[in-house]
C-alpha positions as a Python dict, from the first residue, in 0.01 Angstrom:
ca = {
    (1, 'X'): (0, 0, 0),
    (2, 'X'): (-197, 234, -223),
    (3, 'X'): (-224, -36, -487),
    (4, 'X'): (-370, -286, -244),
    (5, 'X'): (-626, -39, -127),
    (6, 'X'): (-724, 49, -482),
    (7, 'X'): (-767, -321, -562),
    (8, 'X'): (-999, -373, -265),
    (9, 'X'): (-1205, -71, -358),
    (10, 'X'): (-1230, -192, -714),
    (11, 'X'): (-1359, -531, -603),
    (12, 'X'): (-1617, -372, -373),
    (13, 'X'): (-1736, -146, -654),
    (14, 'X'): (-1761, -438, -893),
    (15, 'X'): (-1964, -638, -641),
    (16, 'X'): (-2198, -343, -592),
    (17, 'X'): (-2251, -317, -967),
    (18, 'X'): (-2346, -691, -990),
    (19, 'X'): (-2589, -656, -704),
    (20, 'X'): (-2761, -362, -868),
    (21, 'X'): (-2779, -542, -1196),
    (22, 'X'): (-2935, -845, -1027),
    (23, 'X'): (-3194, -631, -855),
    (24, 'X'): (-3290, -464, -1182),
    (25, 'X'): (-3373, -790, -1375),
    (26, 'X'): (-3740, -895, -1418),
    (27, 'X'): (-3836, -1224, -1252),
    (28, 'X'): (-3897, -1521, -1484),
    (29, 'X'): (-4274, -1602, -1493),
    (30, 'X'): (-4383, -1949, -1379),
    (31, 'X'): (-4533, -2140, -1677),
    (32, 'X'): (-4897, -2251, -1633),
    (33, 'X'): (-5018, -2555, -1833),
    (34, 'X'): (-5393, -2592, -1902),
    (35, 'X'): (-5504, -2958, -1927),
    (36, 'X'): (-5841, -3006, -2108),
    (37, 'X'): (-6100, -3185, -1899),
    (38, 'X'): (-6241, -3494, -2084),
    (39, 'X'): (-6613, -3502, -2147),
    (40, 'X'): (-6808, -3700, -1894),
    (41, 'X'): (-6906, -4049, -2018),
    (42, 'X'): (-7278, -4104, -2007),
    (43, 'X'): (-7352, -4453, -1878),
    (44, 'X'): (-7670, -4622, -1992),
    (45, 'X'): (-7903, -4662, -1705),
    (46, 'X'): (-7949, -5010, -1577),
    (47, 'X'): (-8307, -5133, -1572),
    (48, 'X'): (-8459, -5106, -1234),
    (49, 'X'): (-8460, -5422, -1035),
    (50, 'X'): (-8796, -5597, -1059),
    (51, 'X'): (-8969, -5605, -727),
    (52, 'X'): (-8979, -5940, -557),
    (53, 'X'): (-9339, -6053, -537),
    (54, 'X'): (-9452, -6258, -241),
    (55, 'X'): (-9508, -6628, -302),
    (56, 'X'): (-9875, -6712, -333),
    (57, 'X'): (-9997, -6966, -87),
    (58, 'X'): (-10204, -7244, -244),
    (59, 'X'): (-10543, -7262, -85),
    (60, 'X'): (-10678, -7611, -51),
    (61, 'X'): (-11048, -7606, 19),
    (62, 'X'): (-11168, -7849, 280),
    (63, 'X'): (-11319, -8176, 168),
    (64, 'X'): (-11653, -8087, 310),
    (65, 'X'): (-11736, -7718, 318),
    (66, 'X'): (-11866, -7594, 648),
    (67, 'X'): (-12241, -7640, 681),
    (68, 'X'): (-12264, -7890, 389),
    (69, 'X'): (-12422, -8232, 444),
    (70, 'X'): (-12416, -8512, 186),
    (71, 'X'): (-12648, -8812, 194),
    (72, 'X'): (-12589, -9166, 58),
    (73, 'X'): (-12540, -9206, -318),
    (74, 'X'): (-12789, -9494, -339),
    (75, 'X'): (-13135, -9534, -199),
    (76, 'X'): (-13216, -9739, 108),
    (77, 'X'): (-13391, -10007, -99),
    (78, 'X'): (-13101, -10067, -339),
    (79, 'X'): (-13017, -10433, -382),
    (80, 'X'): (-12665, -10528, -476),
    (81, 'X'): (-12675, -10745, -791),
    (82, 'X'): (-12523, -11090, -756),
    (83, 'X'): (-12176, -11145, -895),
    (84, 'X'): (-12188, -11296, -1243),
    (85, 'X'): (-12000, -11621, -1292),
    (86, 'X'): (-11838, -11648, -1637),
    (87, 'X'): (-11941, -11957, -1829),
    (88, 'X'): (-11677, -12226, -1868),
    (89, 'X'): (-11491, -12226, -2198),
    (90, 'X'): (-11633, -12449, -2464),
    (91, 'X'): (-11401, -12735, -2543),
    (92, 'X'): (-11393, -12821, -2911),
    (93, 'X'): (-11326, -13190, -2956),
    (94, 'X'): (-11023, -13275, -3164),
    (95, 'X'): (-11120, -13483, -3462),
    (96, 'X'): (-10867, -13729, -3597),
    (97, 'X'): (-10760, -13648, -3952),
    (98, 'X'): (-10942, -13842, -4214),
    (99, 'X'): (-10706, -13986, -4472),
    (100, 'X'): (-10784, -13861, -4820),
    (101, 'X'): (-10761, -14052, -5140),
    (102, 'X'): (-10418, -14173, -5234),
    (103, 'X'): (-10264, -13989, -5528),
    (104, 'X'): (-10266, -14177, -5850),
    (105, 'X'): (-9908, -14233, -5959),
    (106, 'X'): (-9828, -14089, -6297),
    (107, 'X'): (-9672, -14314, -6554),
    (108, 'X'): (-9294, -14299, -6550),
    (109, 'X'): (-9070, -14211, -6838),
    (110, 'X'): (-9027, -14486, -7088),
    (111, 'X'): (-8664, -14573, -7149),
    (112, 'X'): (-8725, -14669, -7510),
    (113, 'X'): (-8857, -14317, -7578),
    (114, 'X'): (-8574, -14125, -7410),
    (115, 'X'): (-8250, -14022, -7575),
    (116, 'X'): (-7968, -13769, -7590),
    (117, 'X'): (-7774, -13586, -7860),
    (118, 'X'): (-7396, -13603, -7852),
    (119, 'X'): (-7139, -13386, -8021),
    (120, 'X'): (-6973, -13603, -8287),
    (121, 'X'): (-6659, -13395, -8350),
    (122, 'X'): (-6443, -13570, -8088),
    (123, 'X'): (-6172, -13832, -8101),
    (124, 'X'): (-6238, -14205, -8061),
    (125, 'X'): (-6129, -14220, -7694),
    (126, 'X'): (-6367, -13941, -7594),
    (127, 'X'): (-6643, -14099, -7804),
    (128, 'X'): (-6618, -14428, -7613),
    (129, 'X'): (-6636, -14235, -7282),
    (130, 'X'): (-6952, -14058, -7402),
    (131, 'X'): (-7118, -14390, -7484),
    (132, 'X'): (-7042, -14503, -7128),
    (133, 'X'): (-7203, -14189, -6985),
    (134, 'X'): (-7517, -14247, -7193),
    (135, 'X'): (-7536, -14605, -7068),
    (136, 'X'): (-7513, -14477, -6707),
    (137, 'X'): (-7811, -14251, -6780),
    (138, 'X'): (-8009, -14559, -6884),
    (139, 'X'): (-8104, -14400, -7216),
    (140, 'X'): (-8170, -14590, -7534),
    (141, 'X'): (-8157, -14332, -7815),
    (142, 'X'): (-7854, -14136, -7936),
    (143, 'X'): (-7889, -13859, -8191),
    (144, 'X'): (-7620, -13734, -8433),
    (145, 'X'): (-7657, -13398, -8607),
    (146, 'X'): (-7449, -13392, -8927),
    (147, 'X'): (-7332, -13093, -9128),
    (148, 'X'): (-7388, -13216, -9482),
    (149, 'X'): (-7166, -12948, -9636),
    (150, 'X'): (-6868, -13089, -9438),
    (151, 'X'): (-6931, -13449, -9545),
    (152, 'X'): (-6991, -13441, -9924),
    (153, 'X'): (-6793, -13174, -10106),
    (154, 'X'): (-6936, -13285, -10447),
    (155, 'X'): (-7201, -13541, -10553),
    (156, 'X'): (-7081, -13885, -10436),
    (157, 'X'): (-6744, -13748, -10312),
    (158, 'X'): (-6708, -13771, -9934),
    (159, 'X'): (-6460, -13612, -9695),
    (160, 'X'): (-6249, -13781, -9427),
    (161, 'X'): (-6487, -13651, -9160),
    (162, 'X'): (-6769, -13848, -9323),
    (163, 'X'): (-6586, -14178, -9274),
    (164, 'X'): (-6505, -14095, -8908),
    (165, 'X'): (-6868, -14015, -8829),
    (166, 'X'): (-6988, -14324, -9016),
    (167, 'X'): (-6766, -14534, -8791),
    (168, 'X'): (-6909, -14364, -8478),
    (169, 'X'): (-7264, -14434, -8595),
    (170, 'X'): (-7186, -14800, -8661),
    (171, 'X'): (-7019, -14838, -8320),
    (172, 'X'): (-7321, -14679, -8147),
    (173, 'X'): (-7553, -14928, -8318),
    (174, 'X'): (-7325, -15220, -8233),
    (175, 'X'): (-7339, -15131, -7860),
    (176, 'X'): (-7718, -15167, -7857),
    (177, 'X'): (-7828, -14805, -7888),
    (178, 'X'): (-8089, -14681, -8130),
    (179, 'X'): (-7952, -14413, -8363),
    (180, 'X'): (-8124, -14101, -8494),
    (181, 'X'): (-7954, -13891, -8765),
    (182, 'X'): (-8032, -13526, -8841),
    (183, 'X'): (-7880, -13372, -9155),
    (184, 'X'): (-7850, -12992, -9186),
    (185, 'X'): (-7676, -12731, -9403),
    (186, 'X'): (-7686, -12862, -9757),
    (187, 'X'): (-7366, -12804, -9958),
    (188, 'X'): (-7356, -12525, -10211),
    (189, 'X'): (-7354, -12757, -10510),
    (190, 'X'): (-7704, -12882, -10412),
    (191, 'X'): (-7857, -12533, -10389),
    (192, 'X'): (-7936, -12253, -10630),
    (193, 'X'): (-7838, -11893, -10581),
    (194, 'X'): (-8127, -11680, -10455),
    (195, 'X'): (-8301, -11424, -10676),
    (196, 'X'): (-8090, -11143, -10529),
    (197, 'X'): (-7773, -11323, -10646),
    (198, 'X'): (-7670, -11426, -10294),
    (199, 'X'): (-7638, -11778, -10159),
    (200, 'X'): (-7731, -11787, -9794),
    (201, 'X'): (-7504, -11946, -9536),
    (202, 'X'): (-7719, -12254, -9482),
    (203, 'X'): (-8043, -12403, -9608),
    (204, 'X'): (-8204, -12711, -9765),
    (205, 'X'): (-8114, -12842, -10112),
    (206, 'X'): (-8307, -12715, -10410),
    (207, 'X'): (-8419, -13069, -10500),
    (208, 'X'): (-8511, -13283, -10193),
    (209, 'X'): (-8432, -13596, -10396),
    (210, 'X'): (-8066, -13496, -10388),
    (211, 'X'): (-8075, -13526, -10009),
    (212, 'X'): (-8240, -13870, -10029),
    (213, 'X'): (-7978, -13990, -10277),
    (214, 'X'): (-7691, -13867, -10059),
    (215, 'X'): (-7828, -14027, -9741),
    (216, 'X'): (-7895, -14352, -9923),
    (217, 'X'): (-7540, -14351, -10051),
    (218, 'X'): (-7407, -14294, -9699),
    (219, 'X'): (-7607, -14585, -9557),
    (220, 'X'): (-7522, -14828, -9836),
    (221, 'X'): (-7148, -14772, -9838),
}
């Protein structure tokens, strides 16, 4: 019994001690937070609204001011001029064209004075065709240009080409055409070397008689 009582007293004493200790503690202060106030933003001032002006009323003066009197613009004795009548247009008579003098016809080309040059280095079939073309042109003369250096390689010695061309010339004459022969490019054996030691590509013979002798030999063969 004593033990129970002592236990109760001990608990009461312990509770009293806790209560005293609680009363003796300092209260915890309430924390205060200071928030900085932001600076006030300065707003640019808006321009003042322009005042609305009243609409001006257009004043139209009267046609005739009060108290004004206008008289006539012309005098009482003015005579209106008569209306002018335009003259009728002048008609120009159309003259018939007068025929002028007839043109004098020029003389035509003479067939016996016209001709053509043909290229002789062709075969016999082509040569006969060429003679037919010349006949269709109604020409009378045919010209042959001969390269002398290709026809007579030495005095009195003729190449095969010479005999072919001679046959063409004879055939042209036999068909009724008039023949013209042009001889160019004398062979080297008929010319002298120039003073500078060079023989030019083409030119006349040194002695013109050599050309006459060669042509005479061609015609008399």
